[in-house]
N, C-alpha and C positions, 0 to 999 in steps of 0.2 A: 549558409550566403549571409553576406553582409547587408545591412538595412541600406537601400537607395535613397540617394538626396540630390541635389542640385542647389547651385548658387542661387538667391532669390536678388542679389545684387553684386556687383562686382567687389571682388576681395583678394585680399594678399593669402596664399597658401605658406606658411613658415615653417622653419625647421624643428622649430619648438613650440609650446602654448603659451608665448607671451609676446606681445606687441613691439618687442626691439627686436626680436630673434631675426636673424637672415629671412630673405623671402625666396622662397623655391620657386614660384609661378605666381603671377597675377592672374588669378581665375576671372573670367567675364560670366555675366548674367548667366546662366541656362548650362553652365559648367556642371557636367554629371558625375556623381560621387560616390562612393559607398563609405559608410560611416564605420569605423573600426572601436571608436572609444570615445567617450565622453570625459573630458576632465577639468571641472569648473564651467568655464563658460566659453571651453574651447573643444572643437570635435578635432580627432584625427582621422583624414580621410584618406581613400585612395583615390588616385586620378591619372587619368593616362597623360603624360608628360607629351604634350605636342612636338617637342624638337625631336625627341630620340623614340616616338611612337611606344614607351615602353610603361608600365604602371608603376607609380610611384608614391609614396606617403608622404603627408605634410599636415601641418595645424591650421585650422580654420577658426576665427573667432565666430562661435557657435550663432548669434544671431544674422550672419550672412547665410546659413544653411537653411533651407527648405527639406526637409523630410516629405519623403514621395509618399503619398498615402494620406498625409495628413492635410487638413485645411488651410487654407492662406487665412491670416487672422486679417 
């Protein structure tokens, strides 16, 4: 099982771990995620695409992600 998380603020889910990469989805606060990998200040996440209702992957800037089970600073 992958670690669970959610967006703690609105954030772009991107194709690659960089700020200029194409946006796959605009996630809103509370969007549920599973974290597959961390690379620097980015997290590779699995999320449910609201248009297709399919699981998809993309990169989110790590400060926007709250790991569930961790205290909120």
